[in-house]
Structure formats: structure tokens, C-alpha cells
C-alpha positions in Angstrom: -16.0 5.5 -34.4 -12.7 5.8 -36.2 -9.8 6.9 -34.0 -6.8 8.5 -35.8 -3.4 7.4 -34.8 -0.5 9.8 -35.6 3.2 9.0 -35.9 5.7 11.8 -35.5 8.6 12.8 -33.3 9.3 14.1 -30.7 7.0 12.3 -28.3 3.7 14.2 -27.5 2.5 15.7 -24.3 -0.4 17.8 -23.1 -0.8 21.3 -21.8 -3.9 22.7 -20.0 -4.8 26.4 -20.2 -7.7 28.4 -18.7 -7.0 31.8 -20.1 -10.3 33.7 -20.7 -12.5 30.7 -19.7 -14.5 30.8 -16.5 -16.1 27.4 -16.8 -13.8 25.3 -19.0 -10.2 24.8 -20.0 -8.3 24.2 -23.2 -6.2 21.0 -23.5 -3.6 20.9 -26.2 -1.6 17.9 -27.4 1.9 19.2 -28.1 5.1 18.0 -29.8 7.8 20.2 -28.5 6.4 23.7 -29.1 4.0 22.6 -31.9 0.3 22.2 -31.1 -1.0 19.0 -32.7 -4.6 19.3 -31.5 -6.4 21.7 -29.2 -9.8 21.0 -27.6 -12.1 22.8 -25.2 -13.0 20.7 -22.2 -15.7 21.6 -19.7 -17.9 22.2 -18.0 -17.8 18.7 -16.3 -16.1 16.9 -19.1 -13.4 14.2 -19.3 -10.7 13.8 -21.9 -8.4 10.8 -22.5 -5.4 10.2 -24.7 -3.0 7.3 -25.1 0.7 8.0 -25.7 2.3 5.0 -27.5 5.9 3.9 -27.3 6.6 4.6 -30.9 5.8 8.3 -30.4 2.3 8.1 -31.8 -0.9 9.0 -29.8 -4.6 8.1 -29.9 -6.9 10.9 -28.9 -10.0 9.2 -27.3 -12.0 12.4 -27.3 -14.2 14.0 -24.7 -16.8 12.4 -22.5 -18.8 13.7 -19.4 -18.5 13.1 -15.7 -21.3 12.3 -13.4 -21.8 13.3 -9.8 -23.0 10.3 -7.9 -25.7 10.4 -5.2 -23.2 9.5 -2.5 -21.0 12.2 -3.9 -23.7 14.7 -3.6 -24.2 13.7 0.0 -20.5 14.0 0.8 -20.2 17.4 -0.9 -23.2 18.7 1.1 -21.6 17.4 4.3 -18.4 19.1 3.6 -19.9 22.4 2.7 -22.4 22.3 5.6 -19.7 21.2 8.1 -21.4 17.9 9.1 -20.8 17.2 12.8 -17.3 15.7 13.3 -16.1 13.7 16.2 -13.0 14.0 18.5 -11.6 12.5 21.6 -8.9 9.9 22.4 -8.1 6.6 20.7 -7.9 3.2 22.4 -6.1 1.4 19.6 -4.5 2.2 16.2 -2.8 0.4 13.3 -1.4 1.3 9.9 -5.0 1.2 8.5 -7.3 1.8 11.5 -8.1 3.9 14.5 -10.4 3.0 17.3 -12.1 6.0 19.1 -12.8 5.5 22.8 -16.5 4.9 23.6 -17.5 3.6 20.2 -21.1 4.4 19.4 -20.5 5.5 15.8 -23.2 5.2 13.2 -21.9 2.8 10.5 -20.2 4.7 7.6 -21.3 8.1 9.0 -17.7 9.3 8.6 -17.0 7.4 5.3 -15.2 9.8 2.9 -14.1 12.2 5.7 -10.6 12.5 7.2 -9.3 11.7 10.7 -6.4 13.8 12.0 -4.1 12.5 14.8 -1.0 13.8 16.5 2.1 11.6 16.4 4.6 12.6 19.0 5.3 16.1 20.5 3.1 19.2 20.1 5.5 20.7 17.6 5.2 17.7 15.2 2.7 18.0 12.4 -0.2 15.6 12.8 -1.0 12.9 10.3 -4.3 12.2 8.7 -6.1 9.1 7.2 -8.8 9.1 4.5 -11.7 7.2 6.1 -12.7 4.4 3.8 -15.5 3.1 6.1 -16.4 2.9 9.8 -18.1 0.4 12.0 -19.7 1.3 15.3 -16.2 1.1 16.9 -13.5 1.3 14.3 -12.4 3.8 11.6 -10.8 2.0 8.6 -8.3 4.3 6.8 -6.2 4.0 3.6 -3.0 4.8 5.6 -1.5 7.8 7.4 -0.7 10.8 5.2 1.8 13.6 5.7 0.0 16.8 4.6 2.9 18.9 3.3 4.5 16.0 1.3 1.1 14.7 0.2 2.4 11.2 0.6 1.1 8.2 2.6 4.3 8.0 4.6 3.2 9.2 8.0 3.9 7.4 11.3 1.0 5.4 12.8 -0.4 7.4 15.8 0.1 6.0 19.2 -2.9 3.9 20.5 -3.9 6.5 23.1 -3.4 9.7 21.1 -6.1 12.2 20.4 -8.1 12.4 17.2 -10.4 14.7 15.2 -12.7 13.7 12.4 -13.1 16.5 9.9 -15.9 16.6 7.3 -14.4 16.8 3.8 -15.1 16.1 0.1 -11.8 15.4 -1.6 -12.1 12.8 -4.4 -8.5 13.0 -5.6 -7.9 9.3 -6.4 -8.6 8.1 -9.9 -9.6 4.5 -10.7 -10.2 2.7 -13.9 -12.2 -0.4 -15.1 -12.9 -2.4 -18.2 -16.4 -3.2 -17.0 -18.7 -2.0 -19.9 -21.6 -0.9 -17.8 -22.9 2.7 -18.0 -22.2 5.3 -15.4 -25.0 5.8 -12.9 -25.7 8.2 -10.1 -26.7 5.3 -7.9 -23.3 3.5 -8.3 -21.2 3.4 -5.2 -18.3 1.2 -6.5 -16.4 0.9 -9.8 -17.3 -2.7 -10.7 -14.2 -4.6 -11.9 -11.8 -1.8 -10.7 -8.3 -2.5 -12.1 -5.7 -3.2 -9.4 -2.6 -4.2 -11.5 -0.6 -3.3 -14.5 0.0 0.3 -13.7 -3.7 1.1 -14.1 -4.5 0.8 -10.4 -6.1 3.6 -8.4 -3.7 6.6 -8.1 -3.5 10.1 -6.9 -4.5 12.7 -9.5 -2.9 16.1 -10.0 -5.1 19.1 -9.1 -5.0 22.4 -10.9 -7.1 25.5 -10.7 -6.9 29.1 -11.8 -8.1 31.7 -9.2 -11.5 33.2 -10.1 -12.6 30.5 -12.5 -15.3 28.0 -12.0 -13.4 24.9 -13.2 -10.8 22.7 -11.6 -9.0 19.8 -13.2 -7.8 16.4 -11.9 -5.4 14.7 -14.2 -3.5 11.4 -14.0 -1.0 9.8 -16.5 -0.9 6.1 -16.0 2.3 4.2 -17.0 0.9 1.0 -18.3 2.8 -2.3 -17.7 0.2 -4.8 -18.9 -2.4 -5.1 -21.6 -5.9 -3.7 -21.2 -7.9 -3.9 -24.4 -11.0 -1.9 -23.3 -10.7 0.5 -20.4 -14.2 1.9 -20.3 -14.9 3.9 -17.2 -13.2 6.1 -14.6 -14.1 7.0 -11.0 -12.8 9.6 -8.6 -12.6 8.4 -5.0 -11.9 9.9 -1.6 -9.4 7.2 -0.5 -6.4 5.6 -2.2 -7.0 1.9 -1.8 -9.7 -0.6 -2.8 -9.7 -2.0 0.7 -10.5 1.3 2.3 -12.4 2.4 -0.8 -14.0 5.6 0.5 -16.7 7.3 -1.6 -16.9 7.4 -5.4 -17.9 11.0 -5.9 -17.7 11.1 -9.8 -18.0 8.4 -12.4 -17.3 8.8 -16.1 -17.6 6.7 -19.3 -14.6 7.4 -21.5 -15.6 8.8 -25.0 -14.0 5.7 -26.5 -12.5 2.6 -24.8 -8.8 2.8 -24.2 -6.8 -0.2 -25.7 -3.4 0.0 -24.0 -0.4 -2.3 -23.8 2.7 -2.4 -21.7 4.8 0.8 -22.4 1.8 3.0 -23.2 0.8 6.0 -21.1 -2.9 6.7 -20.6 -3.7 10.3 -19.6 -7.1 11.1 -18.2 -8.2 14.7 -17.4 -11.4 15.4 -15.5 -12.9 18.9 -15.3 -15.2 19.7 -12.4 -17.2 22.9 -12.7 -18.5 24.7 -9.6 -21.3 26.8 -11.0 
């Protein structure tokens, strides 16, 4: 496949529109007010583009996302309000919470969220994305502040209350150079990149009311060389340690060859129809 590389100024950017489309979106590569390229993406498609430091870009084209089996289970649990759990903690840390009494089924709450109060009743609670659970301990990626959407919340006190809420929120985008195919049976992104600006990161959500498609988009600021980024996964937790569930997996239409200073933008469309 021959990928065209264009050189012009000013530097390019993208714009997503959903006007008149119920199950797709239009992504346009712009230079100022000029449209360089315009593509229809969706339903359930993935677009990637590299923005180079010299002002050129490489359009990698459009691939498809795949809903994994574990992703199907999680979405079903979220919609069906899978039984949660609540009570009091006996211990807590920056990355864990220990419910009193134990007795949990291993990984029954993986991919869900646990909410905990911090101090007084007027202080907003924090939540953690559950990456895994043993019979006694919930492992979380950290403690999040909902309104700020940042992992900067205080660790709950060791004896605070808690509530586990079923959810299906795969907002964290990860990349790998592993050349294997995407598969519905995959549960991890083999060889997930953890360095060089291409580590797992929070994607930006967008949706137009009344349409069937939402988008999750991330622009990675690359600080190392990766000659063949091949696949992308969407996860429910922000760290590889508390990995959560890989709900979607995609093979990029063409491998991304990036170096320090490049920006790699990946846009995933998810269609609910």
C-alpha cells in the first residue's frame, strides 16, 4: 500500500462532523480553513493519521474495530445492572480497596467502578476503575475526581463506605507494535506500549444527540521511535497494572511509523445500532 505524504503550511489538524449522519461521522483533515481530505468513518470504524514536525501528514486510512467477548459481557452487565456490592472498607491505598467480609468472586467486578466518600457528607466522593479483584481486595487504577475527570482524588479512609457500580466505560486507548490480528477472544493487548508518549491514555469522547455513533479520539505526542504501531485497544482502566477489560480492539489500516516530535491521532467510532 502506498501512503501519500503531503507537505504544506500551516500545520494540519482534524475536525469531526456528524451533520445528517445517524450511524457515522465525517472526519476532515484541515489546514487552517482549507479541507485537505474528507472521509466518512463509521459505523464501527477506526481512522489514524500522523502529523509530522515538518508540517506534512500521513493519512493511514480507515480500519474496523472489534467488540471483544469480554467487552460483550461487560456491556451486558452495565445495561442489565449486574448486582453491585456495598458496605464498609477495612483497608485502602492509592491503588486498592478492601471490602469488609471478603467473599468476592475473583474478577466479578473487573471493569466496574467503586465509589467511596472521602471526608464529610458534602464532599464529592471519588471513584476507582476496578482493574481486577481477588476474593478480598479490589485493585484500582487510582482515585478519580468526577467533575475534573482526573486521577487526583484523595485516597478514601480505611474504614469508609463503598459502592461498586456496574459500568462499561472503555475510555482509555492503548497501542502496540505486536503484529498479530485482532480477535474477539483477546483479553490483553500483547506488547502494549508503555513509553515514548504512546502509552495508554484517556481518549476524548464526543456524541451528537439523536445519532447512533459516538467517537473516542486521542492524539499521542510521540517522544520516541516506533516503526510499526499495528493495533489499538480501548480499556476500562488507565494503567497496565490495573488493566481492566479490553472492550474493543482494532488493527490500524496501515502500521504507523512515528518518530519523536510526531503526533499520532487515532479516532474510533462506536455505533449503537
